[in-house]
N, C-alpha and C positions, 0 to 999 in steps of 0.2 A: 505493500501499499504508500509506503512511504520510503525514499530513497535514504542511503545511509547518512550522505550528507544535508537530506531536507528537514523541514519542521513543519509543525502544523500550520504557522504562519505561509511557509512556503506552499503546502498541499493549498490553502484557501486562495493564495495567487494564482498558483495555476488553474483550479478551478473554481472559476470567479462564478460559477453557478450555485457552487455550495453558499456562499454568501448572501446572493440574492434570494434563495431559499430561505435561509435564517432570516433576512430582513421581511421576507412577505409572511413569516411564521409569528415574528414578534412584533412586527409595528402596529398591527392592527388589536393585540391584546395586550399591550402597554396601554394603545390609546382609550381603548373602555375602560379599563383598570384607572388609568389617569382621570378619566372622565367620572366615573363614580366614585371617588374618594373626594374629588373634590368639589362634587354636588352635595355628598354626604359630610362635608367639610371636618374629614379627616385629614388633618396638615399632617401628620406622623406618616400614614400610609403613603399619600402625595409625594414625599419626600424620598421614601424607601423606595415605592417603586420606581421612582425616576431616576434614583441612582443606580440601584440593583440590577444589574442584568442576568436574568437564568434562564433565556431563551424564552420566557414566555409563562413559565411554570410558578412563579409567585404571583404573577396575574392572574392567570387561573385559578390559584389558589385563591387570593383576594377574593375574586367575582364571585366564586361560588359557596365561599366559605365565610368571611370575615365581613363581607360587604353588606351592608342592613338591607332588608329587604322592605320594596315600595310597598308605602300601605295601601289597600285598595279602596 
């Protein structure tokens, strides 16, 4: 998979489609999570979601577990 002199960074540079795939997966999750945390006035969640990059895992966890449910 990787050459002897290559690194993960070199792999991504050689295969830019991987970076695009990661971006297409991460940006929508991050956007929704940031929007929900801002609307719920949860500044600490907003900062954590903005700074920490977990390829969408923290964002998904926030949306489905920690995000306040809308009142009906």
